[in-house]
C-alpha positions in Angstrom: 37.2 117.1 -120.9 36.0 116.7 -117.3 38.2 114.9 -114.7 37.0 113.7 -111.3 39.7 114.0 -108.6 39.6 111.9 -105.5 42.1 111.0 -102.8 42.3 109.5 -99.4 39.2 107.4 -99.6 40.5 105.1 -96.9 37.9 102.3 -97.5 34.9 104.6 -97.0 32.6 102.7 -99.4 29.6 105.0 -99.1 31.6 108.1 -99.9 33.3 106.4 -102.8 29.8 105.4 -104.1 28.6 109.0 -103.7 31.7 110.3 -105.5 31.1 108.0 -108.4 27.5 109.2 -108.6 28.5 112.8 -108.5 31.2 112.2 -111.2 28.6 110.6 -113.4 26.1 113.4 -112.9 28.7 116.0 -113.8 29.8 114.2 -116.9 33.3 113.2 -115.8 35.2 111.2 -118.4 38.2 110.2 -116.3 38.7 109.7 -112.6 42.1 110.3 -111.0 42.7 108.7 -107.6 45.7 110.3 -105.8 46.3 107.4 -103.3 45.2 105.9 -100.0 42.5 103.8 -101.5 43.6 101.1 -98.9 41.7 97.9 -99.7 41.4 96.5 -103.2 37.6 96.0 -103.2 37.1 99.8 -103.2 38.4 99.8 -106.8 35.6 97.4 -107.8 33.0 100.2 -107.2 34.4 101.8 -110.4 33.5 98.7 -112.5 31.1 99.7 -115.2 30.9 103.3 -114.2 31.6 104.5 -117.7 34.7 106.6 -116.8 38.4 105.9 -117.2 40.2 105.3 -114.0 43.8 106.2 -113.2 45.5 106.0 -109.8 48.6 105.9 -107.7 49.6 104.4 -104.4 49.5 106.4 -101.2 51.3 105.7 -98.0 48.5 103.6 -96.6 48.1 101.4 -99.7 49.8 98.2 -98.4 48.0 95.6 -100.6 49.7 96.8 -103.8 49.4 93.6 -105.8 45.7 93.4 -105.0 45.1 97.0 -105.9 47.0 96.5 -109.3 44.9 93.4 -110.0 41.6 95.2 -109.3 42.6 98.2 -111.4 43.3 95.8 -114.2 39.9 94.1 -113.7 38.0 97.4 -114.0 40.0 98.5 -117.0 41.9 101.2 -115.1 45.5 102.1 -114.9 47.5 102.0 -111.7 50.8 103.8 -112.2 52.6 103.1 -108.9 53.9 105.8 -106.7 53.8 108.5 -109.4 51.9 109.1 -112.6 53.0 111.1 -115.6 50.5 111.1 -118.4 48.9 113.4 -121.0 45.1 113.6 -121.3 43.1 116.1 -123.4 46.4 117.9 -124.2 47.2 118.5 -120.6 50.3 116.9 -118.9 49.4 115.5 -115.5 51.7 114.6 -112.6 50.0 112.7 -109.8 51.8 112.1 -106.5 50.2 111.3 -103.1 52.3 114.0 -101.4 54.0 112.0 -98.6 57.3 113.9 -99.1 56.7 117.7 -99.1 60.1 118.5 -100.8 59.4 116.0 -103.5 55.9 117.4 -104.1 57.3 120.9 -104.2 59.9 119.8 -106.8 57.2 118.2 -109.0 55.1 121.4 -108.8 57.9 123.9 -109.4 59.8 122.0 -112.2 57.5 123.4 -114.9 57.0 120.1 -116.6 53.3 119.6 -115.6 50.2 121.6 -116.5 48.4 120.0 -113.5 49.7 118.2 -110.4 47.2 116.2 -108.4 48.0 115.3 -104.8 46.4 114.2 -101.6 47.8 113.0 -98.2 47.0 116.2 -96.2 43.2 115.6 -96.1 42.8 119.3 -96.9 41.6 120.6 -100.3 43.9 123.0 -102.1 43.7 124.8 -105.4 46.8 126.9 -106.4 48.6 128.2 -109.4 52.4 127.8 -109.1 54.0 129.3 -112.2 52.2 127.5 -115.1 51.2 124.5 -113.0 47.8 124.1 -111.4 48.2 122.2 -108.0 45.1 120.4 -107.0 44.3 118.5 -103.8 40.7 117.3 -103.6 40.9 116.7 -99.9 39.9 113.5 -98.2 37.0 111.5 -99.7 36.8 109.8 -96.4 36.5 113.0 -94.5 39.3 112.3 -92.1 40.2 115.4 -90.2 38.0 117.6 -92.2 35.0 117.6 -94.5 34.8 114.8 -97.0 35.4 116.3 -100.5 36.2 115.5 -104.1 37.0 117.8 -107.0 36.0 118.3 -110.7 38.6 119.7 -113.2 37.5 120.8 -116.6 40.0 121.3 -119.4 41.1 123.2 -121.3 40.1 126.2 -119.2 41.3 124.5 -116.0 38.2 125.4 -114.1 37.8 123.6 -110.8 34.9 122.7 -108.5 35.3 121.5 -105.0 32.4 119.2 -104.0 31.6 118.3 -100.4 30.2 114.8 -99.9 
């Protein structure tokens, strides 16, 4: 199964649209947004895209009720501050990454096959024990190049895509 990973889109509508187009071209079945969407209307861009949508809150997501409503409208699942779910036999933990000690605990606990994070605006791909830590960077491009990531299970291959 192919997963599209996006984080820190910070209302950049054009880059979110580009991300969705790339995910569709690559055959992504599920998109995971690791927070800092910011404004609820960004979520509407995923309406009718043909991919499942899962997300969490980041530290800049203030309109939480609106985000939850829009996720529901597009058939997505917004987990809150942390997501713990299984997809394609892979256990995912998704945390924005605001607290480094908390993120390190999630990664090193050994519970998750894949941990998806954001917040730093820098991409990262690392194996920590049996856990694959993935940060797609910032879809907005704040502080660095705008980027997203594709994860393919079960081989856990990853592709970083610059927007």
